[in-house]
N, C-alpha and C positions, 0 to 999 in steps of 0.2 A: 359349453363351458359350465363347470361346476364350482360353486363358491360355499365355503365353510364359514359360518358366522359364529364366533365364540364370545359370549358375554362372560366377563371374568371378574370376580370380586375377591381379593386377598388369595390369589391362587398359590399353589406350590409348584414343584418342578414337574408335576404331571401336566401342566398346561404346555410346557415346552415339548414334552414327548408327544402329546396330542397334536399340537400344531405341525411339528416336524413330520409325523406319520402322515397327516392329511396332505401336506405339501408334497411329500414324496410319491403320493398316490395320484397326484395331478390336480388336487384342489387349489383354488385361489383361496388364501386365508385372510379373514378379516377379524381381528381380535378388539373387543371394546373393554378397556380398563375402567371399571365402574367405581372410580374413586378409591383405589386400594391404598393409596398413600405411598410415601417415599421408601418405606420398608420393602415394598414389592418391586421397586424400580428395576433392580437387577433381573428379575424373572421376565418382566415385559421387555427389556433391552434384548435378552437372549432370544425371546419369542418373536421379536421383531424381524429376526433373520428368515423367518418363515412367511411373513406377510405384513400387511398393514396393521398398525396398532393405534387405536383411537383412545384418547385418554380423557377422563373427567377428573376435575380437582376434588369433587365431592361425590358421595354415593347418590345415585339417582334411582336405582331400582332396575330390575331386569327388563320390565316392559319398556322403559325409557331407552335403555341401551340397545335392545333388539331393533326398535323402531328407527333409532338413529343410525344403527348399522346398516339397516336396509335403505335408508336415505343415502348413506354414503355409497352402497352398491349401485343404486339407481343412478347416481352421478358418474361413477367410474366406469361401469361396465355397460356394453351394449348388448341388448337382447339378441338371440335367445341365451338364457342361462338358467341354471337351477341352484337354488339356495338350500342348505341344510344347516339347521341350527345345532349346535354340538355344545354340551356342557364342558366346562374347563377342568373338571376334577377327575378326569380319566375314566369315567363310568359309561362312556359310549365307545364302542369299538369302530375303528375306521371302516372295516368291512361292512358294518351295519349302516354306516352313513352312505356308503356306496350303493347298498341295496335300496335304501330309501330314495336316493336320487334317481336310480334306475326306474323305480315305480313312478316318481314324479314326472319323469320324462315320458313315460307311457301314458300317464293321465295328467296333463298339464292343468286341468281345471280342478284337481283334487288336492286337498291337504293330506299329506302322507305322515302317519305317526309311526314311530318306532316303538312298538308296544312290548313291554316286559311282561310276558304271560307266565303262568305257572309252569314250571319245568320238573315236575315230579320231585320236588324237594331238593334238587341238586344244589340250589343256591338258597341259603338261609336269608330270607327277607327280614329286615329290621322291623320290629312290631309297629313302630309308629308309621312306618311307610306302608306296611300291609294294611293296617287299620284305616289310615287315611285314604289310601287308593280305593279300597272296598266301599267305604262310606260315600266318598265323592262319586264314585262310578254309579251307585244306586240312586243317589240324589239327581245327578246329571241325567239319567235315563228317565226318571220320573218327571223331571222339569222339561225335558225336550222331546221325549219319545224315541231318542236315538241312543243306541247302545255304543259306547266307547269303553273299552276295557281298561286302558291306561290313559286316564285324563291328565296325568301330571308328568307325562314324559317331556323331556327337554329336547329329544331328537326328533325334529320335524323338517320335512322337505317339501318344497313347492316350486313351481316354475315362476319366471319372471311375471307372468300374467296375473299372479296373485299378490304381487308386491304392493300395488296401489290400495286394494281393499284392506290388506293387513295394516297398512299405515294408518287407516282411518278407524281402526278399533281402539277403544279406550282402554286405559290401564297403564299404570306406572311400574308396578312391581310384579309379583308372582301372578296376580289376578289377570294380567294381560293374556297369558296362555290359556286361562279359562274362558276369558271373553272371547278369544279366537275361536274356540270350540262352540261356544254358544251362538255366536253370529253365523258360523258355517252351518250349524244344525238348524237355526231358525230361518235361515235363507235357502235351506235345502241344497246347500253346496255339498259335493261329495267329501266325506272323510273316510280315508282308507288306512287301516292298520296292517302293518306287517310285523311279524315276530322278530325280536332281537334278543341278544344275550343279556342277562341280568348281571350286573356288576355292582355290588355294594361294598365299597372299601371301608374297612374298619367300622362296620356297622352304619355306614353313611354319615360319619361324624363330621365330615368336612362340609357337609351341606349348610348353606347359609338360610335355609327355609326356617322361619320362625313358626313353630307348630301352632301358636296362639294367634299372633297378629296376622300372619299370611293366611292361615286358615279362615280367620274371620273375613279377610278381604275376598277370599275365593268364594266362601258360601254366601256373602253379601251379593256377589255377582249371579250366582245360581238362583238364590231365593230373592231376587230383586223385587222390591215393593215399589209400586208406582210413586213418584214424588208427591203427587196430590194426596195419596193416601197417608204418607208420612207427614204431609203438611196438616191434614186433618187431625192426626194422632197427636201432633206438636200443639195444635190448638186446644185439643182436649187436655193435655198436660198442662198447659198455661191456665186453662180455666179451673182445673182442680187445685193447681197452686194458688191461684187468686182466691178462690172460695175458701180453701182451707186456711190460708194465711189470714184472711179477713176474719173468719170465725174465731180463730185462735186469739187474734189481737183484740177483738171485741170482747171476748170472754175475759182475758186478762185485764183490760181496761175496767170492766165491771167489777172485778175482784179489788181493784185498786181505788174504786169509787170515783172514777173520772166521770165528768158530764156526759150524758148520752150522745149529744150532738158532736161534741169534740171526739169522742171514742170512735163514733161511725166514720167521721170525716178522715182522721189521721189513719185509722185502720184501712179504709178504703184506698187511701193514696199509697200507703206502704205496700199494700197487697198488690195493687196494679203495677208499682215499680218492680217488685219482685217477680211477678208472673211475666211481665214484658221482658225482664232480663233472661229468664228462663227460656221463654219462647224464642227470642232473638238468638240465644246460644245454640238451641236445638236446630233452628231454621238454618243458621249460618253454617254449622259444623256438619250436621248430618242430613237435612232435607236437600239443601242446594249445594252443600260442599264448596262454599265460596272461598276464593283465595284473596279477595279484596281486603284491604286493611280494616281491622275491626272498628277503629274509630270512625272511618268514613261510613261503613255500613251501619253502624249504631246511630250516627247522626241522621242518615236518611230513614232508618227505621222509626226513629223518634218523630220525625216530621210526618211519616205515614200514620203512626199510631195516633197522633193528634188530629190528623185530617179525618181519620176514620171515626174517631169519637165525635168530632163535630158533625161530620156527614151523617152518622148513624142518628144522631139526635134530630137533626133537621128532617131527614127522610121519614123517621118514625112519626114526628109530628104531622108531617104532610099527609101521610097515609091515614092517620087517625082523624085529624081535624079537618082536612080538606077533602079527602076521598071517602071518609066515612067506613074505613076498613076497621074490622074487629082489632082491638089492641093486641090480642094474642097472635092473630094472623099477620098483624103489621110488623110485630117484633120478629117473627119467623122469617118474613119476607126481607126485612131489613138486615138481619144477621146473615142470610144466605147471599144477599147482594154484596155486602162488604167482605164476607169471606172470600167471594170470587175475586173481587177487586184487589184484596190484600194478596192473594195468590198470584195474580197477574203482575202486580207491582213488584213484589219480592222476587219472583223468578226471573223477570225480564229487565228489571232496573236495578234493584238493591243488590241482589245476589247473582246478577247476570255472569254466565260463564265468560271468562276472559280467555283470549287466544293462548295456547300453550306456548311455552318458551323454546319449542322444538327448533333445531337449528336450521338455518336457511342455506340454500345453495351457496357454496363458496367458503363456508366456515370451516371446512376440513382442510388441514394443512399437511398433506402427505409429503414427507421428506425421506428419501432413502428407505422407503418400505415402512416408515413409521409415520404416525399422524398425531396431532394434537387437537382437541376439540376446545374451542375457545370458551 
């Protein structure tokens, strides 16, 4: 059995043509409406004649809809089967989808990519696509040691054996497809490319790929920096903010003729509050990427900061006064100890990853070839 999975966001009539042609070729068709809105209801109504349509009320991203489409396929179809992902904008030929499936059936452990290779200039590739593909291809090869010509192709085929590992790959939007390649390359799983036709309709203007935001997401995946390194950089930024603010406020207070003790105390407090806010924001959004409510995390972070300040003072005094450790070495040991403690508490308690809101079995409601996602 062959199943075509089509993620669709604000599609035009090419979706209907694509779905119909795939159906007529023998594919089971699963379409996921990624929050396109009521304006596109008619398109999906007509496409539903060709297969199941699952719908989101809000846009969730290509990675999310691909994975939930795979979950739906897992629930509805019994192995063996082959899945091919096809874009909704008419830029993938049905014949190429068939060829990818044939290769996946021959190599059930491999991820098959429909690769849009150069064809002697017969098709004019939009500049942004050509530049993006070339840059990403080279960076991917340097990062993994694996050569993949078309890292951004949406035409991918694989057997039912690969569905479980694909569901465990992170990524909500376009970065999911890059993460897929990175995981397969890092785990030495086979990636096979077969040449397909290049089709760029109207300069690829219907693509919903954001050259800035989505490129950042993709390159962050390829050039991923370990969280502990980012945590260290965040701490360094916090220190520089603290020291810079303190120095500026003390200087300003001196110009204003404020008493020295008052200037130092107030400047230190304000600098700590600002640096803590900066450090908290960076850790929450960029280091641990927490989805917890900011108020809850901020309260926990404040308790941690207070505990670290108190613990830091106590340990430093013990090392110097009781253990006779050099005050310089004692400060180094103390800072390293509480840096590690802070990392552990923030990673596993304050900014701990929460389970995703992926749909559970039974939440798909297929009715007469159509389905709604609650």
